[in-house]
C-alpha positions in Angstrom: 159.6 41.0 197.2 160.2 44.7 197.3 157.2 47.1 196.6 159.2 48.5 193.6 159.2 45.0 192.0 155.4 44.7 192.5 154.7 48.0 190.9 156.9 47.4 187.9 155.4 43.9 187.4 151.8 45.2 187.7 152.5 47.9 185.0 154.0 45.2 182.8 151.1 42.9 183.2 148.6 45.7 182.4 150.6 46.6 179.3 150.6 43.1 178.1 146.9 42.7 178.7 146.2 45.9 176.8 148.0 44.4 173.8 145.6 41.5 173.8 148.1 39.0 175.2 147.5 36.8 178.1 149.4 38.4 180.9 151.9 36.1 182.7 151.7 35.8 186.5 154.4 37.2 188.7 152.7 36.7 192.0 152.2 32.9 191.7 153.0 30.2 189.2 150.8 29.8 186.2 148.7 26.6 185.9 151.0 23.8 184.5 154.0 26.1 184.5 156.3 23.4 186.0 155.5 21.1 183.1 157.9 22.5 180.5 157.2 19.6 178.1 153.5 19.2 178.9 152.6 15.6 179.5 156.0 14.5 178.3 157.7 16.3 181.2 160.2 14.2 183.2 160.4 14.5 187.0 164.2 14.3 187.2 166.8 16.8 188.2 170.0 14.7 188.6 172.8 13.9 186.1 170.4 11.7 184.2 167.7 14.4 183.8 168.3 14.8 180.0 168.4 11.1 179.3 164.9 10.0 180.2 162.1 9.0 177.8 159.0 11.2 177.6 156.9 10.6 180.6 153.8 9.7 178.5 155.7 7.1 176.5 154.0 3.6 176.8 156.1 0.7 178.1 156.2 -1.0 174.7 157.4 2.3 173.1 160.1 2.6 175.7 161.7 -0.5 174.2 162.0 1.4 170.9 163.5 4.3 172.9 166.1 2.0 174.4 167.0 0.6 171.0 167.6 4.1 169.7 169.6 5.0 172.8 171.9 2.0 172.2 172.8 3.4 168.7 173.2 6.9 170.1 175.5 5.8 172.9 177.6 3.0 171.5 180.8 3.7 169.6 181.2 2.9 165.9 184.3 1.2 164.7 186.6 1.2 161.6 185.7 -1.0 158.7 186.1 -3.9 158.1 185.0 -5.3 161.4 183.0 -8.2 162.8 180.5 -5.6 164.1 179.0 -4.9 160.7 176.0 -3.0 162.1 178.4 -0.4 163.6 181.4 -0.3 161.3 182.5 2.3 158.7 183.7 5.1 161.0 185.6 7.8 159.2 187.9 8.1 157.3 187.7 11.6 158.8 185.6 12.2 161.9 185.1 14.2 165.1 184.0 11.4 167.4 183.0 7.8 167.3 179.6 8.1 169.2 176.8 10.6 169.4 177.0 10.6 173.2 180.6 11.8 173.1 179.5 15.2 171.9 176.1 15.4 173.6 177.4 14.3 176.9 174.6 12.7 178.9 172.4 14.1 176.1 173.4 17.5 177.4 175.6 20.4 176.4 179.1 20.1 175.0 182.0 22.2 176.0 184.7 24.2 174.3 188.0 22.6 173.3 190.6 22.6 176.1 193.9 24.2 175.1 195.8 21.1 176.2 193.4 18.5 174.7 194.5 16.5 171.7 190.9 16.5 170.3 188.0 19.0 170.5 185.5 16.1 171.0 182.3 18.0 171.9 183.1 21.2 169.9 183.3 21.3 166.1 184.3 24.0 163.6 182.3 24.6 160.4 184.3 26.0 157.5 183.3 27.6 154.2 184.2 30.3 151.7 182.2 33.3 150.6 180.2 32.5 147.5 180.2 34.8 144.5 177.0 36.5 143.5 176.7 34.1 140.5 176.9 31.1 142.8 174.7 32.5 145.5 171.2 31.7 144.4 171.9 28.4 142.6 174.2 26.8 145.2 173.4 28.4 148.6 169.7 27.5 148.3 170.7 23.9 148.6 174.0 23.9 150.5 173.6 26.9 152.8 177.2 28.0 152.1 180.2 27.2 149.9 182.3 24.4 151.4 186.0 24.8 151.5 187.5 23.0 148.4 190.2 21.4 150.5 188.7 21.0 154.0 185.0 20.5 153.1 182.1 21.8 155.3 183.6 20.9 158.7 187.0 20.3 160.3 187.5 16.7 161.4 190.3 16.4 164.0 190.4 12.6 164.1 190.9 10.0 161.4 191.5 6.3 160.8 195.0 4.9 160.4 196.6 5.9 157.1 194.6 9.1 156.8 195.8 12.4 158.2 193.4 14.3 160.4 192.5 17.8 159.1 193.7 19.8 162.1 194.1 20.2 165.8 191.4 22.5 167.2 191.5 24.5 170.4 190.4 27.9 171.9 192.5 30.6 173.6 191.0 33.6 175.3 191.4 37.3 175.9 189.6 39.0 178.7 187.6 42.2 179.4 185.1 43.4 181.9 181.6 44.8 182.0 180.4 47.0 184.8 176.9 47.1 186.3 175.2 50.3 187.4 176.0 49.5 191.0 179.7 49.1 190.2 179.9 45.3 190.1 182.3 44.1 187.5 182.0 40.8 185.6 184.8 39.4 183.5 184.1 38.2 180.0 186.3 36.0 177.9 186.6 36.3 174.1 187.6 33.1 172.3 190.3 33.0 169.6 190.2 29.9 167.4 193.5 28.1 167.0 193.8 25.6 164.2 197.2 23.9 163.8 198.8 21.8 162.6 196.9 21.6 159.3 196.9 18.2 157.6 196.2 19.4 154.0 197.9 22.7 153.5 197.0 26.3 154.4 193.5 27.7 154.3 192.4 30.1 151.6 192.6 33.7 153.0 188.8 34.1 152.7 188.0 30.9 154.6 185.2 31.4 157.2 185.1 29.6 160.5 182.4 28.9 163.1 183.2 27.1 166.4 180.2 25.4 168.0 179.6 23.2 171.0 177.0 20.4 170.9 173.6 21.7 172.1 171.3 19.7 174.5 169.1 17.0 173.1 166.0 17.4 175.2 162.6 18.4 173.7 163.7 18.2 170.1 160.6 16.3 169.0 158.4 18.9 170.7 160.2 21.7 168.8 159.7 19.8 165.6 156.0 19.4 166.5 155.3 23.2 166.6 153.2 24.2 163.6 155.3 26.3 161.1 152.5 28.9 161.1 152.9 29.4 164.8 156.6 30.1 164.3 156.2 32.3 161.3 153.5 34.3 163.1 156.3 35.6 165.4 158.5 36.8 162.6 158.9 40.6 162.2 161.8 41.0 159.8 161.1 44.7 159.2 160.4 45.4 162.9 157.0 46.9 162.0 155.9 47.0 165.6 159.0 49.1 166.4 160.1 47.1 169.4 163.7 46.7 168.1 163.2 42.9 167.5 163.2 41.7 163.9 163.2 37.9 164.2 163.0 36.1 160.9 162.9 32.5 159.8 165.8 30.6 158.2 164.6 28.9 155.0 166.7 25.9 154.3 167.0 22.9 152.0 165.2 19.7 153.0 167.2 16.8 151.5 164.3 14.4 151.7 161.6 16.5 150.1 163.9 18.4 147.7 162.2 21.7 148.8 163.1 24.8 150.8 161.4 24.7 154.2 161.5 26.3 157.6 164.7 25.7 159.5 164.5 24.8 163.2 167.6 22.9 164.3 171.2 23.9 164.8 172.7 27.1 166.1 171.5 29.0 163.1 168.4 27.0 162.4 170.1 25.5 159.3 168.3 22.1 159.4 164.6 21.6 158.7 164.0 18.3 160.5 165.4 16.2 163.3 166.0 13.3 160.9 168.1 15.4 158.6 170.0 16.7 161.6 170.8 13.2 162.8 171.7 12.0 159.3 174.1 15.0 158.8 175.8 14.3 162.1 176.3 10.7 161.2 177.8 11.7 157.8 180.0 14.7 158.8 180.7 14.2 162.5 181.4 10.5 162.2 182.0 9.9 158.5 179.0 7.4 158.3 177.1 7.6 155.1 173.3 7.1 155.0 170.4 7.5 152.6 170.0 11.3 153.2 173.8 12.0 153.1 175.3 9.2 151.0 178.8 10.9 151.0 181.2 11.7 153.8 183.2 14.9 154.0 186.3 13.7 152.0 187.2 16.3 149.3 189.0 15.8 146.0 192.2 17.1 147.6 192.1 14.3 150.3 193.4 11.3 148.3 194.0 8.9 151.2 190.5 9.7 152.6 188.8 8.9 149.3 190.7 5.6 148.9 190.1 4.3 152.4 187.9 1.3 153.0 184.4 2.0 154.0 181.6 0.0 155.7 179.5 -0.4 152.6 177.5 1.9 150.3 175.3 3.1 153.2 176.9 2.6 156.6 173.9 3.7 158.6 170.8 1.7 157.6 167.3 3.2 157.4 166.4 1.1 160.4 169.2 2.6 162.5 168.4 6.1 161.4 164.7 5.5 162.4 165.7 4.1 165.8 167.9 7.2 166.5 165.1 9.5 165.3 162.6 7.9 167.7 165.1 8.3 170.5 166.0 11.9 169.8 162.3 12.8 169.3 161.3 11.4 172.7 164.0 12.6 175.1 161.9 14.2 177.8 162.2 17.8 179.1 162.8 18.0 182.9 160.2 19.5 185.2 160.9 23.0 186.4 161.8 23.6 190.1 160.7 26.2 192.6 158.1 27.8 190.3 156.3 29.3 193.3 159.4 30.5 195.0 159.2 34.3 195.6 162.7 35.0 194.3 162.0 32.9 191.1 158.7 34.7 190.5 160.5 38.1 191.0 163.1 36.9 188.4 160.4 35.9 186.0 159.0 39.5 186.2 162.4 41.0 185.6 162.9 38.6 182.6 159.8 40.1 181.1 160.6 43.6 182.2 163.9 43.5 180.3 162.0 42.2 177.3 163.8 38.8 177.1 160.5 37.0 176.2 160.3 38.9 172.9 162.8 36.3 171.5 162.7 33.6 174.2 159.0 33.0 173.6 157.7 31.2 176.7 154.9 29.0 175.4 153.6 27.1 172.4 151.1 24.3 171.8 152.3 21.6 169.6 150.3 20.5 166.5 147.6 17.8 166.7 149.3 15.9 163.9 152.7 15.6 165.4 154.9 12.8 164.1 154.6 10.9 167.4 151.2 10.8 169.2 152.9 11.5 172.6 154.1 14.9 171.3 150.8 16.1 169.9 148.7 18.9 171.4 151.1 19.6 174.2 151.4 22.9 175.9 155.1 23.4 176.1 157.4 26.1 177.5 160.7 26.0 175.6 161.5 29.8 175.8 162.5 30.1 172.1 160.9 31.5 169.0 163.1 29.3 166.7 163.8 32.5 164.7 167.0 34.2 163.7 168.1 37.4 165.4 171.0 39.7 165.0 173.0 39.3 168.2 175.6 42.0 167.5 179.2 42.1 166.5 180.4 40.5 169.8 178.8 37.2 169.1 179.1 37.3 165.3 180.9 34.4 163.6 180.8 36.3 160.3 179.7 33.1 158.5 176.4 32.9 156.8 174.2 29.8 156.6 171.3 29.7 154.2 169.3 32.9 155.1 171.2 33.5 158.3 173.9 36.2 158.3 177.2 36.1 160.1 175.6 38.1 163.0 172.4 36.1 163.3 171.7 33.1 165.6 168.6 31.1 166.3 167.1 31.9 169.7 168.3 29.1 171.9 165.7 27.2 173.9 166.1 27.8 177.7 164.2 24.8 179.1 166.5 22.7 181.2 169.3 25.3 181.2 169.3 25.4 185.0 170.4 21.7 185.1 173.4 22.2 182.9 175.9 21.7 185.7 174.1 18.7 187.1 174.0 17.0 183.7 177.1 18.1 181.9 179.4 19.0 184.8 180.0 22.6 183.7 178.3 25.9 183.1 179.6 27.0 179.7 177.0 28.6 177.5 176.4 30.2 174.1 177.3 28.7 170.7 181.0 28.4 171.5 180.9 28.0 175.2 182.6 31.3 175.9 180.2 32.3 178.8 181.1 30.6 182.0 177.9 31.5 183.7 174.3 32.5 182.8 175.2 36.1 183.8 178.1 36.1 181.4 175.8 34.7 178.7 173.3 37.6 179.2 176.1 40.1 179.0 177.2 38.8 175.6 173.8 39.7 174.1 173.9 42.6 171.7 172.2 43.7 168.5 168.5 43.2 168.9 169.1 42.1 172.5 171.1 45.3 173.4 168.1 47.0 175.0 167.5 43.9 177.2 171.2 43.8 178.1 171.1 47.5 179.1 168.1 46.8 181.3 170.0 44.0 183.1 173.1 46.2 183.5 170.8 48.5 185.5 169.7 45.7 187.9 171.1 45.7 191.4 172.5 42.6 193.2 169.1 41.5 194.5 167.5 41.8 191.1 170.4 40.0 189.4 170.1 37.2 191.9 166.3 36.9 191.2 166.8 36.9 187.4 169.4 34.1 187.7 167.1 32.2 190.2 164.4 32.2 187.5 166.7 31.0 184.8 168.1 28.3 187.0 164.5 27.1 187.7 164.0 26.4 184.0 
């Protein structure tokens, strides 16, 4: 490690200590730092690293985990079928199994220009709501669905029903130059939606392309006390650090109340159960108690007339099994936490101010929904708050309190295993970044200052920063 690194890290540690915060260690790993999920942490770093049960799950509870896994992995079929527990797919859908999007429980990828179906990428659609509609409707729906195409484009369908569209991405390219002259190419996606199955879009239709996020640690994120998340919010930037994270307040379909959003790219869902139920209903056209209707609109006559798998195609028992599975997918152990280059990169991460949004550590609540998830010291590197990420990343589509420029801080745990698990390194909400370095360079808005810091890093510093991220 160069003396300059040591000096800057020492000054940073002293500054943090002066603010009353516990200073992170940059000369050695912190106690328990490798255990990203506390006692739930999984010691696995291969292609199955995201598919393991929490390490502290008892053998009898692992049987329940396996049951949930079977419903998560197995394909659903068109009704009527002899497999009555798994029929009712569609009429419109994006995939026939959860695992097809969350490949190996990991990250999806953007739609290939030559592929017939997007599979692990979806496109949300909506229209701007009028001021009269805003308060009454958006409190519950988050946005105004398209009257013809609904809330999400489904590019697959059962026989006799036309799919809504073919979805793919094309790109234009530009470059960013570091202070030392190194250039990095960035690609900007353009969404291509054709042919359309139900006529043209309204001119004001809004679109948001999103790849499936990793499934690890979701139960731990749900177990963080709301007060601990809200304590990090600073919507008016009263401390003057340029970061103004704020919570998304969203509708809980089960309680009938507005609550803190945690899940989804814009934190548009309050609970893991609601996220799972919505995915069943919209991604696969499978109705359930929380979402008793699929995404067929009044304009889609054949869709509305199609045979279904019963009034509720996903039973409460299946929903509960999938909930247990998704709550207890373990977070992999970090690697090389004591490596000098990784420690140097950790210091640079803090020096750039990345930790102001990617909050390193929480302790989960003692009354977590599952006992294995309670009172765990976890290191997810997220604050679960919304941040303005600048015009470059904007999808210009709101979602409850989130604006078209805001995104929830993505958790970073496990990000270094993306290639091992998912077979690619495509990051951000639409997979535009082909490397972690590209992902950093897309940060703007509240993260612009951190981006400028990174643009000033030389090759050795960039390598250290990436080594740290890849250790997570």
